[in-house]
All heavy atoms as an XYZ file, in Angstrom:
696
protein
N       4.691     32.452     55.821
C       4.165     32.661     54.486
C       5.034     31.988     53.442
O       4.522     31.351     52.530
C       4.061     34.167     54.236
C       3.793     34.549     52.836
S       2.062     34.921     52.669
C       2.050     35.392     50.996
N       6.361     32.123     53.573
C       7.232     31.524     52.565
C       7.145     30.005     52.603
O       7.327     29.351     51.597
C       8.668     32.009     52.746
O       9.237     31.424     53.903
N       6.854     29.451     53.785
C       6.716     28.003     53.903
C       5.484     27.528     53.129
O       5.525     26.493     52.459
C       6.608     27.630     55.384
C       6.773     26.133     55.594
O       7.511     25.525     54.794
O       6.189     25.597     56.540
N       4.396     28.272     53.175
C       3.181     27.939     52.434
C       3.409     28.029     50.925
O       2.889     27.224     50.164
C       2.032     28.861     52.833
C       1.505     28.528     54.221
O       1.731     27.428     54.718
N       0.829     29.476     54.832
N       4.179     29.034     50.497
C       4.461     29.200     49.073
C       5.297     28.030     48.578
O       5.052     27.480     47.498
C       5.170     30.551     48.806
C       5.655     30.637     47.372
C       4.254     31.716     49.127
N       6.283     27.638     49.387
C       7.122     26.508     48.980
C       6.303     25.224     48.914
O       6.451     24.424     47.983
C       8.282     26.341     49.961
C       9.344     27.416     49.824
C      10.455     27.266     50.858
O      10.527     26.209     51.525
O      11.240     28.206     50.979
N       5.439     25.013     49.877
C       4.583     23.823     49.866
C       3.616     23.856     48.691
O       3.377     22.835     48.045
C       3.798     23.709     51.176
C       4.674     23.280     52.334
O       5.744     22.729     52.136
N       4.216     23.559     53.554
N       3.043     25.029     48.411
C       2.110     25.163     47.291
C       2.838     24.908     45.972
O       2.320     24.218     45.088
C       1.475     26.551     47.287
N       4.035     25.450     45.857
C       4.812     25.242     44.634
C       5.128     23.766     44.447
O       4.989     23.223     43.341
C       6.128     26.055     44.679
O       5.814     27.434     44.882
C       6.913     25.893     43.405
N       5.514     23.096     45.509
C       5.820     21.677     45.450
C       4.581     20.875     45.052
O       4.654     19.969     44.207
C       6.356     21.195     46.796
C       6.846     19.756     46.842
C       7.943     19.516     45.818
C       7.321     19.408     48.231
N       3.431     21.208     45.604
C       2.181     20.515     45.273
C       1.794     20.755     43.811
O       1.327     19.842     43.118
C       1.052     20.953     46.214
C       1.228     20.481     47.643
C       1.336     18.975     47.744
O       0.562     18.255     47.075
O       2.218     18.499     48.478
N       1.971     21.995     43.359
C       1.657     22.320     41.963
C       2.566     21.523     41.022
O       2.111     20.952     40.030
C       1.781     23.841     41.706
C       0.661     24.574     42.436
C       1.754     24.150     40.217
C       0.827     26.091     42.453
N       3.851     21.463     41.342
C       4.789     20.703     40.521
C       4.443     19.207     40.509
O       4.509     18.552     39.469
C       6.222     20.918     40.993
C       6.801     22.322     40.738
C       8.192     22.438     41.365
C       6.857     22.615     39.250
N       4.054     18.672     41.660
C       3.643     17.273     41.722
C       2.405     17.029     40.855
O       2.297     16.019     40.158
C       3.358     16.858     43.167
C       4.593     16.668     44.015
C       4.188     16.261     45.432
C       5.385     16.092     46.339
N       4.989     15.749     47.708
N       1.479     17.965     40.921
C       0.258     17.855     40.124
C       0.575     17.893     38.626
O       0.015     17.123     37.842
C      -0.703     18.985     40.495
O      -1.810     18.980     39.650
N       1.466     18.796     38.243
C       1.872     18.898     36.837
C       2.550     17.596     36.401
O       2.270     17.065     35.320
C       2.798     20.112     36.614
C       2.006     21.408     36.786
C       3.459     20.055     35.240
C       2.873     22.660     36.794
N       3.421     17.071     37.246
C       4.121     15.824     36.929
C       3.125     14.673     36.760
O       3.238     13.865     35.846
C       5.132     15.510     38.025
C       6.012     14.320     37.701
C       7.035     14.056     38.791
O       6.835     14.446     39.947
N       8.123     13.405     38.419
N       2.133     14.591     37.635
C       1.119     13.542     37.544
C       0.302     13.694     36.265
O      -0.012     12.702     35.589
C       0.213     13.579     38.771
N      -0.031     14.930     35.913
C      -0.790     15.183     34.677
C       0.016     14.748     33.455
O      -0.528     14.147     32.519
C      -1.148     16.658     34.554
O      -2.040     17.037     35.553
N       1.290     15.048     33.474
C       2.156     14.658     32.356
C       2.227     13.138     32.257
O       2.153     12.570     31.161
C       3.556     15.283     32.505
C       3.481     16.789     32.286
C       4.545     14.652     31.537
C       4.781     17.530     32.614
N       2.346     12.462     33.384
C       2.400     10.996     33.387
C       1.105     10.405     32.839
O       1.135      9.448     32.056
C       2.672     10.488     34.794
N      -0.053     10.966     33.241
C      -1.335     10.473     32.724
C      -1.441     10.707     31.225
O      -1.912      9.849     30.465
C      -2.501     11.157     33.447
C      -2.750     10.640     34.844
C      -4.078     11.144     35.413
N      -4.212     12.600     35.382
C      -3.809     13.431     36.348
N      -3.245     12.927     37.448
N      -3.991     14.726     36.245
N      -0.991     11.865     30.791
C      -1.036     12.201     29.364
C      -0.143     11.247     28.563
O      -0.542     10.756     27.505
C      -0.593     13.655     29.155
C      -0.705     14.216     27.748
C      -2.149     14.166     27.265
C      -0.181     15.631     27.697
N       1.051     10.965     29.075
C       1.950     10.024     28.401
C       1.320      8.646     28.297
O       1.407      7.989     27.262
C       3.285      9.933     29.136
C       4.185     11.131     28.935
C       5.471     11.031     29.759
O       5.548     10.197     30.689
O       6.397     11.797     29.460
N       0.659      8.210     29.370
C       0.013      6.899     29.366
C      -1.102      6.853     28.319
O      -1.249      5.867     27.592
C      -0.540      6.577     30.751
N      -1.882      7.938     28.240
C      -2.954      7.991     27.236
C      -2.382      7.956     25.829
O      -2.906      7.264     24.947
C      -3.796      9.249     27.424
C      -4.736      9.160     28.615
C      -5.513     10.420     28.851
N      -6.169     10.917     27.652
C      -6.593     12.165     27.499
N      -6.429     13.035     28.467
N      -7.191     12.538     26.396
N      -1.306      8.705     25.587
C      -0.683      8.711     24.263
C      -0.127      7.337     23.914
O      -0.291      6.857     22.788
C       0.419      9.762     24.170
C      -0.074     11.132     23.824
C       0.236     12.203     24.638
C      -0.835     11.366     22.695
C      -0.211     13.475     24.334
C      -1.290     12.629     22.379
C      -0.978     13.694     23.206
N       0.538      6.693     24.857
C       1.088      5.364     24.599
C      -0.023      4.369     24.285
O       0.094      3.561     23.358
C       1.905      4.889     25.789
C       3.246      5.584     25.928
C       4.010      5.155     27.171
O       3.611      4.159     27.809
O       5.009      5.829     27.493
N      -1.112      4.455     25.028
C      -2.243      3.573     24.791
C      -2.815      3.811     23.394
O      -3.098      2.866     22.654
C      -3.310      3.817     25.843
O      -4.505      3.172     25.513
N      -2.972      5.052     23.050
C      -3.531      5.409     21.729
C      -2.584      4.989     20.602
O      -3.028      4.477     19.585
C      -3.792      6.921     21.685
C      -4.496      7.381     20.470
C      -5.922      6.881     20.454
N      -6.575      7.442     19.295
C      -7.572      6.884     18.684
N      -8.074      5.763     19.139
N      -8.105      7.436     17.637
N      -1.299      5.175     20.799
C      -0.319      4.784     19.783
C      -0.339      3.274     19.589
O      -0.292      2.785     18.454
C       1.089      5.295     20.157
C       1.151      6.810     19.952
C       2.164      4.600     19.346
C       2.412      7.459     20.480
N      -0.428      2.518     20.680
C      -0.517      1.058     20.569
C      -1.768      0.648     19.802
O      -1.731     -0.257     18.959
C      -0.520      0.408     21.956
C       0.822      0.523     22.661
O       1.837      0.776     21.969
O       0.849      0.363     23.905
N      -2.865      1.316     20.086
C      -4.124      1.031     19.410
C      -4.002      1.293     17.904
O      -4.416      0.471     17.081
C      -5.204      1.940     20.019
C      -6.608      1.598     19.677
C      -7.569      2.567     20.377
O      -7.540      2.654     21.619
O      -8.311      3.243     19.645
N      -3.419      2.412     17.550
C      -3.242      2.763     16.133
C      -2.283      1.786     15.456
O      -2.516      1.353     14.329
C      -2.745      4.224     15.991
C      -2.304      4.524     14.574
C      -3.825      5.199     16.419
N      -1.214      1.403     16.149
C      -0.269      0.428     15.596
C      -0.959     -0.897     15.289
O      -0.722     -1.499     14.231
C       0.888      0.181     16.565
C       1.946      1.258     16.515
O       1.933      2.070     15.557
O       2.786      1.291     17.430
N      -1.811     -1.347     16.192
C      -2.529     -2.608     15.971
C      -3.450     -2.501     14.768
O      -3.512     -3.416     13.941
C      -3.332     -2.990     17.213
C      -2.478     -3.474     18.361
C      -3.307     -3.733     19.605
O      -4.501     -3.465     19.645
N      -2.661     -4.260     20.642
N      -4.158     -1.389     14.666
C      -5.067     -1.211     13.522
C      -4.293     -1.160     12.213
O      -4.687     -1.779     11.219
C      -5.885      0.060     13.694
C      -6.972     -0.082     14.744
C      -7.725      1.192     15.004
N      -8.165      1.855     13.801
C      -8.485      3.135     13.742
N      -8.393      3.885     14.818
N      -8.890      3.677     12.621
N      -3.187     -0.427     12.202
C      -2.387     -0.326     10.984
C      -1.751     -1.658     10.623
O      -1.636     -1.997      9.446
C      -1.310      0.743     11.139
C      -1.789      2.184     11.063
C      -0.629      3.142     11.272
C      -2.467      2.475      9.743
N      -1.345     -2.404     11.620
C      -0.732     -3.702     11.368
C      -1.706     -4.616     10.637
O      -1.346     -5.269      9.657
C      -0.294     -4.337     12.688
O       0.195     -5.629     12.470
N      -2.936     -4.655     11.083
C      -3.956     -5.471     10.419
C      -4.233     -4.990      9.010
O      -4.378     -5.786      8.076
N      -4.283     -3.690      8.827
C      -4.537     -3.123      7.499
C      -3.368     -3.410      6.564
O      -3.562     -3.680      5.387
C      -4.762     -1.612      7.578
C      -5.916     -1.189      8.437
C      -7.224     -1.387      7.750
C      -8.334     -0.855      8.638
N      -9.632     -1.163      8.141
N      -2.143     -3.346      7.085
C      -0.968     -3.576      6.248
C      -0.927     -5.029      5.775
O      -0.563     -5.300      4.634
C       0.314     -3.227      7.004
C       0.487     -1.747      7.266
S       0.528     -0.752      5.765
C       2.065     -1.289      5.068
N      -1.322     -5.964      6.639
C      -1.354     -7.369      6.234
C      -2.361     -7.566      5.097
O      -2.060     -8.226      4.103
C      -1.717     -8.267      7.419
C      -0.622     -8.309      8.475
O       0.530     -7.950      8.156
O      -0.926     -8.699      9.624
N      -3.534     -7.001      5.263
C      -4.558     -7.117      4.224
C      -4.095     -6.446      2.938
O      -4.302     -6.971      1.840
C      -5.869     -6.493      4.705
N      -3.452     -5.303      3.072
C      -2.983     -4.579      1.898
C      -1.903     -5.357      1.165
O      -1.922     -5.468     -0.057
C      -2.457     -3.200      2.303
C      -1.998     -2.290      1.179
C      -3.142     -2.008      0.210
C      -1.463     -0.985      1.739
N      -0.971     -5.946      1.901
C       0.086     -6.680      1.208
C      -0.456     -7.937      0.548
O       0.017     -8.326     -0.511
C       1.268     -6.949      2.100
O       1.163     -7.747      3.105
N      -1.496     -8.545      1.105
C      -2.143     -9.683      0.458
C      -2.789     -9.242     -0.855
O      -2.657     -9.910     -1.883
C      -3.215    -10.295      1.387
O      -2.583    -10.725      2.586
C      -3.926    -11.454      0.735
N      -3.458     -8.099     -0.824
C      -4.108     -7.593     -2.040
C      -3.084     -7.196     -3.094
O      -3.290     -7.430     -4.288
C      -5.010     -6.410     -1.704
C      -6.264     -6.821     -0.975
C      -7.166     -5.650     -0.675
C      -8.394     -6.115      0.082
N      -9.342     -5.056      0.333
N      -1.983     -6.607     -2.674
C      -0.935     -6.216     -3.625
C      -0.344     -7.452     -4.287
O      -0.127     -7.474     -5.502
C       0.161     -5.373     -2.929
C       1.395     -5.253     -3.791
C      -0.370     -3.991     -2.589
N      -0.098     -8.498     -3.514
C       0.452     -9.737     -4.071
C      -0.518    -10.340     -5.092
O      -0.105    -10.778     -6.177
C       0.752    -10.738     -2.963
N      -1.805    -10.331     -4.764
C      -2.814    -10.849     -5.698
C      -2.845     -9.998     -6.959
O      -2.902    -10.519     -8.081
C      -4.187    -10.867     -5.036
C      -5.277    -11.431     -5.926
C      -6.646    -11.329     -5.271
C      -7.756    -11.860     -6.125
N      -7.834    -11.308     -7.459
N      -2.795     -8.698     -6.795
C      -2.805     -7.799     -7.949
C      -1.584     -8.050     -8.838
O      -1.693     -8.066    -10.064
C      -2.828     -6.343     -7.477
C      -2.818     -5.347     -8.590
C      -3.931     -5.164     -9.395
C      -1.687     -4.597     -8.843
C      -3.914     -4.258    -10.428
C      -1.660     -3.681     -9.881
C      -2.779     -3.509    -10.676
N      -0.416     -8.263     -8.235
C       0.791     -8.525     -9.016
C       0.662     -9.827     -9.804
O       1.063     -9.891    -10.966
C       2.018     -8.581     -8.107
C       2.445     -7.223     -7.595
C       3.583     -7.299     -6.593
O       3.728     -8.296     -5.881
N       4.386     -6.251     -6.534
N       0.102    -10.865     -9.175
C      -0.103    -12.133     -9.887
C      -1.080    -11.945    -11.040
O      -0.844    -12.435    -12.152
C      -0.629    -13.206     -8.930
C       0.412    -13.804     -8.026
C      -0.125    -15.040     -7.289
N      -1.383    -14.819     -6.604
C      -1.511    -14.367     -5.368
N      -0.438    -14.063     -4.669
N      -2.697    -14.218     -4.819
N      -2.182    -11.240    -10.774
C      -3.169    -10.988    -11.828
C      -2.561    -10.194    -12.975
O      -2.817    -10.471    -14.150
C      -4.380    -10.242    -11.267
C      -5.198    -11.083    -10.305
O      -4.968    -12.310    -10.241
O      -6.058    -10.509     -9.608
N      -1.772     -9.209    -12.621
C      -1.137     -8.379    -13.636
C      -0.150     -9.185    -14.477
O      -0.109     -9.048    -15.702
C      -0.420     -7.201    -12.971
C       0.133     -6.119    -13.886
C      -0.967     -5.515    -14.745
C       0.802     -5.046    -13.061
N       0.610    -10.049    -13.841
C       1.557    -10.899    -14.578
C       0.799    -11.824    -15.531
O       1.206    -12.002    -16.685
C       2.413    -11.700    -13.605
N      -0.305    -12.390    -15.072
C      -1.121    -13.251    -15.933
C      -1.698    -12.491    -17.110
O      -1.712    -12.980    -18.247
N      -2.168    -11.291    -16.849
C      -2.715    -10.458    -17.916
C      -1.641    -10.120    -18.940
O      -1.884    -10.148    -20.147
C      -3.317     -9.160    -17.328
O      -4.333     -9.520    -16.402
C      -3.903     -8.285    -18.406
N      -0.451     -9.820    -18.474
C       0.658     -9.504    -19.368
C       1.000    -10.694    -20.264
O       1.216    -10.540    -21.468
C       1.879     -9.078    -18.556
C       3.098     -8.625    -19.348
C       2.763     -7.421    -20.218
C       4.234     -8.280    -18.401
N       1.006    -11.895    -19.688
C       1.274    -13.100    -20.475
C       0.198    -13.281    -21.544
O       0.499    -13.565    -22.712
C       1.361    -14.346    -19.556
C       1.348    -15.631    -20.362
C       2.602    -14.272    -18.696
N      -1.069    -13.102    -21.154
C      -2.159    -13.243    -22.127
C      -2.066    -12.184    -23.222
O      -2.295    -12.477    -24.402
C      -3.516    -13.160    -21.424
C      -3.826    -14.382    -20.596
S      -5.522    -14.492    -19.967
C      -5.840    -12.883    -19.324
N      -1.724    -10.955    -22.850
C      -1.608     -9.892    -23.845
C      -0.493    -10.197    -24.848
O      -0.657     -9.998    -26.055
C      -1.353     -8.550    -23.163
C      -2.556     -7.976    -22.455
S      -2.212     -6.484    -21.505
C      -1.382     -5.443    -22.670
N       0.638    -10.671    -24.340
C       1.750    -11.009    -25.239
C       1.361    -12.142    -26.181
O       1.687    -12.118    -27.365
C       2.982    -11.380    -24.428
C       3.658    -10.198    -23.804
C       4.888    -10.612    -23.049
N       5.565     -9.445    -22.482
C       6.495     -9.509    -21.576
N       6.897    -10.681    -21.115
N       7.067     -8.413    -21.120
N       0.685    -13.149    -25.646
C       0.257    -14.274    -26.487
C      -0.732    -13.800    -27.544
O      -0.635    -14.180    -28.715
C      -0.363    -15.368    -25.618
N      -1.666    -12.958    -27.154
C      -2.662    -12.440    -28.093
C      -1.997    -11.588    -29.163
O      -2.304    -11.720    -30.357
C      -3.724    -11.613    -27.343
O      -4.335    -12.453    -26.360
C      -4.778    -11.082    -28.277
N      -1.079    -10.727    -28.747
C      -0.382     -9.875    -29.717
C       0.454    -10.723    -30.664
O       0.496    -10.455    -31.878
C       0.503     -8.869    -28.993
N       1.096    -11.754    -30.146
C       1.885    -12.641    -30.997
C       1.021    -13.372    -31.998
O       1.367    -13.487    -33.182
N      -0.116    -13.883    -31.538
C      -1.046    -14.575    -32.431
C      -1.586    -13.620    -33.487
O      -1.670    -13.974    -34.673
C      -2.193    -15.180    -31.615
C      -3.113    -16.021    -32.469
O      -2.610    -16.936    -33.162
O      -4.339    -15.768    -32.446
N      -1.948    -12.415    -33.074
C      -2.455    -11.416    -34.019
C      -1.403    -11.088    -35.066
O      -1.694    -11.028    -36.271
C      -2.879    -10.145    -33.268
C      -3.402     -9.067    -34.165
C      -4.686     -9.137    -34.680
C      -2.603     -7.982    -34.498
C      -5.167     -8.141    -35.515
C      -3.069     -6.990    -35.332
C      -4.358     -7.061    -35.842
N      -0.162    -10.902    -34.607
C       0.930    -10.590    -35.533
C       1.129    -11.739    -36.521
O       1.333    -11.503    -37.725
C       2.220    -10.335    -34.744
C       3.338     -9.828    -35.629
O       3.083     -8.899    -36.437
O       4.466    -10.351    -35.512
N       1.052    -12.968    -36.052
C       1.197    -14.124    -36.939
C       0.095    -14.155    -37.987
O       0.345    -14.367    -39.173
C       1.176    -15.414    -36.106
C       1.359    -16.687    -36.930
C       1.241    -17.940    -36.075
N      -0.005    -18.025    -35.335
C      -1.174    -18.437    -35.843
N      -1.248    -18.777    -37.115
N      -2.250    -18.502    -35.098
N      -1.135    -13.897    -37.573
C      -2.261    -13.921    -38.516
C      -2.164    -12.789    -39.541
O      -2.454    -12.995    -40.715
C      -3.588    -13.819    -37.756
C      -3.903    -15.068    -36.981
C      -5.214    -14.959    -36.259
N      -5.485    -16.143    -35.481
C      -6.678    -16.444    -35.015
N      -7.703    -15.648    -35.256
N      -6.851    -17.545    -34.325
N      -1.750    -11.606    -39.084
C      -1.600    -10.483    -40.020
C      -0.495    -10.797    -41.028
O      -0.633    -10.521    -42.228
C      -1.307     -9.162    -39.266
C      -0.863     -8.068    -40.216
C      -2.541     -8.722    -38.494
N       0.580    -11.392    -40.559
C       1.681    -11.777    -41.458
C       1.191    -12.781    -42.500
O       1.538    -12.684    -43.687
C       2.852    -12.365    -40.649
O       3.288    -11.386    -39.708
C       4.010    -12.751    -41.546
N       0.369    -13.747    -42.084
C      -0.189    -14.711    -43.036
C      -1.034    -14.016    -44.089
O      -0.935    -14.341    -45.280
C      -1.034    -15.761    -42.303
C      -0.240    -16.752    -41.496
C      -1.131    -17.704    -40.699
O      -2.377    -17.621    -40.833
O      -0.585    -18.516    -39.939
N      -1.872    -13.074    -43.677
C      -2.712    -12.339    -44.625
C      -1.830    -11.533    -45.586
O      -2.081    -11.504    -46.802
C      -3.718    -11.420    -43.886
C      -4.419    -10.472    -44.843
C      -4.731    -12.254    -43.122
N      -0.798    -10.887    -45.054
C       0.107    -10.119    -45.917
C       0.798    -11.036    -46.925
O       0.963    -10.677    -48.098
C       1.151     -9.386    -45.076
C       0.600     -8.214    -44.296
C       1.622     -7.604    -43.343
O       2.637     -8.276    -43.022
O       1.400     -6.467    -42.913
N       1.227    -12.218    -46.455
C       1.876    -13.175    -47.362
C       0.931    -13.624    -48.458
O       1.315    -13.737    -49.637
C       2.405    -14.384    -46.582
C       3.579    -14.041    -45.682
O       4.170    -12.944    -45.851
O       3.901    -14.867    -44.784
N      -0.316    -13.886    -48.105
C      -1.308    -14.280    -49.115
C      -1.548    -13.156    -50.112
O      -1.652    -13.394    -51.323
C      -2.627    -14.653    -48.447
C      -2.599    -15.957    -47.711
C      -3.960    -16.259    -47.127
N      -3.899    -17.340    -46.177
C      -4.887    -17.642    -45.340
N      -6.005    -16.930    -45.353
N      -4.759    -18.646    -44.504
N      -1.648    -11.930    -49.584
C      -1.863    -10.789    -50.490
C      -0.681    -10.624    -51.429
O      -0.861    -10.375    -52.640
C      -2.080     -9.515    -49.685
N       0.524    -10.785    -50.942
C       1.720    -10.677    -51.770
C       1.726    -11.785    -52.824
O       2.043    -11.543    -54.001
C       2.988    -10.771    -50.903
O       2.948     -9.746    -49.915
C       4.241    -10.623    -51.727
N       1.344    -13.001    -52.432
C       1.283    -14.131    -53.376
C       0.251    -13.859    -54.447
O       0.479    -14.148    -55.631
C       1.001    -15.418    -52.635
N      -0.895    -13.299    -54.067
C      -1.930    -12.995    -55.058
C      -1.477    -11.901    -56.022
O      -1.806    -11.942    -57.207
C      -3.239    -12.576    -54.365
C      -4.008    -13.693    -53.669
C      -5.193    -13.103    -52.894
C      -4.493    -14.714    -54.704
N      -0.732    -10.934    -55.500
C      -0.251     -9.854    -56.372
C       0.764    -10.383    -57.388
O       0.860     -9.863    -58.497
C       0.402     -8.758    -55.520
C      -0.591     -7.945    -54.708
C       0.074     -6.970    -53.752
O       1.316     -7.019    -53.605
O      -0.659     -6.185    -53.124
N       1.504    -11.407    -57.051
C       2.527    -11.961    -57.945
C       1.914    -12.857    -59.046
O       2.551    -13.089    -60.054
C       3.535    -12.769    -57.142
C       4.427    -11.922    -56.310
C       5.492    -12.762    -55.648
N       6.231    -11.946    -54.683
C       6.882    -12.437    -53.661
N       6.885    -13.728    -53.431
N       7.530    -11.626    -52.851
N       0.751    -13.387    -58.791
C       0.123    -14.284    -59.771
C      -0.194    -13.519    -61.038
O      -0.690    -12.381    -60.991
C      -1.166    -14.878    -59.207
C      -0.928    -15.967    -58.225
C      -2.241    -16.601    -57.770
O      -3.301    -16.317    -58.356
O      -2.198    -17.372    -56.799
N       0.065    -14.129    -62.162
C      -0.281    -13.459    -63.411
C      -1.795    -13.451    -63.581
O      -2.492    -14.378    -63.212
C       0.370    -14.315    -64.480
C       0.643    -15.631    -63.847
C       0.718    -15.384    -62.357
N      -2.287    -12.428    -64.132
C      -3.730    -12.304    -64.325
C      -4.191    -12.848    -65.637
O      -3.603    -13.110    -66.580
C      -4.179    -10.830    -64.231
O      -3.365    -10.069    -65.076
C      -4.162    -10.414    -62.811
């Protein structure tokens, strides 16, 4: 009887070990699959981020130029108004 128990225990342990090995293989396969998908997404994302940064830099340059031009025009109007106020009536 004890010989059967020892053999059964050994078989059960072998079965558990095989199940663990299969589970590890499935996890490794799934992790590789997820890594590949994320790698492709990260490349696309970094391309979009780079484009967004370039667009943002261009927009900032245009905004500064527009604000500078607006400030120049307002200053001209203020100067004209000041000149008109100084003129004798």
